[in-house]
C-alpha positions in Angstrom: 85.6 83.1 69.7 85.7 82.0 73.3 89.3 83.2 73.6 88.2 86.7 72.7 85.3 86.6 75.2 87.7 85.3 77.9 90.2 88.0 77.2 87.5 90.7 77.3 86.3 89.5 80.6 89.8 89.5 82.0 90.4 93.1 80.8 87.2 94.3 82.5 89.2 94.5 85.7 90.4 97.9 84.5 86.9 99.3 84.9 86.7 98.3 88.5 90.2 99.7 89.2 89.3 103.0 87.6 86.1 103.3 89.6 88.0 102.4 92.8 90.8 104.9 92.2 88.3 107.6 91.4 86.3 107.0 94.5 89.4 106.8 96.7 90.8 110.1 95.2 87.5 111.9 95.9 87.3 110.7 99.5 91.0 111.6 100.0 90.3 115.1 98.7 87.4 115.5 101.1 89.5 114.3 104.0 92.3 116.7 103.2 89.8 119.5 102.9 88.5 118.7 106.4 91.9 118.1 108.0 94.7 119.9 106.1 97.2 119.0 108.8 96.8 115.3 108.0 97.4 115.8 104.3 100.8 113.9 104.2 99.4 110.8 105.9 96.2 110.8 103.8 98.3 111.3 100.6 100.6 108.4 101.4 97.7 106.1 102.2 96.0 107.2 99.0 99.0 106.4 96.8 99.4 103.0 98.4 95.7 102.2 97.8 95.9 103.5 94.2 99.0 101.4 93.5 97.2 98.2 94.8 94.1 99.0 92.7 96.2 99.6 89.6 98.0 96.3 90.2 94.7 94.4 89.9 94.1 96.1 86.5 97.5 95.2 85.3 97.0 91.6 86.4 93.7 91.5 84.4 95.5 92.9 81.4 98.3 90.4 81.6 95.8 87.5 82.0 93.9 88.8 79.0 97.1 88.7 76.9 98.0 85.2 78.2 94.5 84.0 77.2 94.9 85.5 73.7 98.4 84.2 73.0 98.3 80.9 74.8 94.7 79.9 74.0 
């Protein structure tokens, strides 16, 4: 039972990553609307930030799998 609870807590990192990526995308869209000439720089920074946020979700998923199969 405690293994399932630990795995569920580890996988909850996906919620934070989803909220963070959504917030960043919204702000990037607003920034591009205000300054279209800076769109390429904003887009590259957005992609880097989204990749880092998604990496935390993947780490949480992997930890959840390790807890299930090793615990």
